[in-house]
C-alpha positions as CSV (number, residue, x, y, z in Angstrom):
1,M,-126.6,101.2,68.4
2,G,-127.1,104.5,66.7
3,L,-129.9,106.8,65.7
4,H,-130.8,104.5,62.8
5,T,-132.3,102.1,65.3
6,V,-134.9,104.7,66.3
7,K,-135.8,105.3,62.7
8,M,-137.2,101.8,62.1
9,K,-140.6,101.9,60.5
10,T,-143.2,101.9,63.3
11,N,-145.8,100.5,60.9
12,T,-143.8,97.4,60.3
13,I,-143.1,96.9,63.9
14,I,-146.7,97.1,65.0
15,R,-148.1,95.1,62.1
16,D,-145.6,92.3,62.4
17,I,-145.9,91.8,66.1
18,R,-149.7,92.0,66.0
19,C,-149.9,89.4,63.2
20,E,-147.4,87.1,65.0
21,Q,-149.9,87.2,67.9
22,N,-152.9,86.5,65.7
23,M,-154.5,89.8,66.9
24,T,-156.8,91.8,64.7
25,I,-156.5,95.6,64.3
26,C,-159.8,95.9,66.2
27,Q,-158.5,93.8,69.0
28,L,-155.4,95.9,69.3
29,A,-157.4,99.1,69.2
30,D,-159.9,97.9,71.9
31,R,-157.1,96.7,74.2
32,S,-155.0,99.8,73.8
33,G,-158.0,102.2,74.1
34,L,-157.2,103.7,70.7
35,H,-159.6,104.1,67.8
36,R,-159.4,101.5,65.1
37,N,-158.5,104.2,62.5
38,T,-155.5,105.2,64.6
39,V,-154.1,101.7,64.5
40,Q,-154.8,101.4,60.8
41,R,-153.1,104.7,60.1
42,V,-150.0,103.6,62.0
43,E,-149.9,100.3,60.1
44,T,-150.2,102.0,56.8
45,G,-147.2,104.3,57.4
46,G,-149.0,107.3,58.9
47,G,-147.6,109.2,61.8
48,V,-147.8,108.0,65.4
49,S,-147.1,109.8,68.7
50,L,-144.6,108.2,71.0
51,S,-147.3,107.7,73.6
52,N,-149.6,105.8,71.2
53,F,-146.7,103.7,70.0
54,E,-145.8,102.9,73.5
55,V,-149.4,101.9,74.4
56,M,-149.7,99.6,71.4
57,L,-146.4,98.0,72.2
58,A,-147.4,97.5,75.8
59,V,-150.6,95.7,74.7
60,L,-148.4,93.5,72.5
61,G,-146.1,92.7,75.4
62,Y,-143.2,95.0,74.5
63,E,-141.8,98.2,75.9
64,I,-139.7,101.1,74.6
65,E,-136.2,101.4,76.1
66,I,-134.6,104.8,75.6
67,M,-130.8,104.6,75.9
68,E,-128.3,107.4,76.0
69,M,-126.1,107.5,72.9
70,E,-122.4,107.2,73.3
71,R,-120.5,110.3,72.4
């Protein structure tokens, strides 16, 4: 697994998982403590901080695993 894995589009990840769980943007925002506009920005390809990404994933039942790259 290389650096390419990290570069997956965060907007696709969040949107796909949220939709699979039949959760609205407002529900995700409320449960994560983020503003609705923040979630919308992420889902439309805007930037996201690692901490906000991690919070949204946690609400959706996922976590980020950071692994050391093989050299």
